[in-house]
N, C-alpha and C positions, 0 to 999 in steps of 0.2 A: 802579255797583256799581265795585270795585276792580278789574282784575288781572293777572297778574305775566307782565311780558314780560324778566325777564332774575332768575337768580343771582350774586351776585356771593361772588365765592373770601374775602372778607376785608370786617372794616367798612372801611376806607380805600376800597376800592374801589367798593362801596355809597356810600360820600357822594360820591366820585369821577362817579358815575352817575347819580347825582341833582342833583348840580349839572349835566353836561353838559344834560340832562334841561330841568329850572329853565331855562340859559338859552337852550334853544330854543320859551320859551314851555308847558311840558309840567309839569304837576302831578304830582310824584312823591314819592313813601312809600317805605321799608322798614321791613321785620321780621325779626324772629331767625326761621330754617331750618331751624338742625342746627349739627354739628360736622364744621367741615374735617377733611381729613387731616393743616394745616399745626396746626392745631389753637385757628384764630381761627374764629369761628361764618362757617357760611354764612346769607346775606342774602337777600330774595324783594326784588326789585324790584317798585315796583306801580305801577300809574296806571291815571286813570277810563281803565273801557272805550272810552271815546271818542276817546280820543287812544290808544289800544295802535296801531293800527295805523301813528299818526304817531311813536310811540316808540321803536317795533321799526325803522322805515324808521332812526331818526337813532341808534340806536346799533347795526347794520351795517355805516352810512356813516363810524363814529366809535368804534367798538367797539377799535381796537389804542391813540387814542391817547391812553383811559379805563386 
């Protein structure tokens, strides 16, 4: 089962977060989640439920670089 671990503000941020997670060996996907205030869409970042804790840890340690 897929689990949302982050909501990206736009497609570029979504792509960067997916690349970061993939570099760490975590399978990641994204899907549109609505429209942000800036006009670009919001994106949910999803990982397998079994990797959600690891993905959250990776994001917490690297989110300023995304």
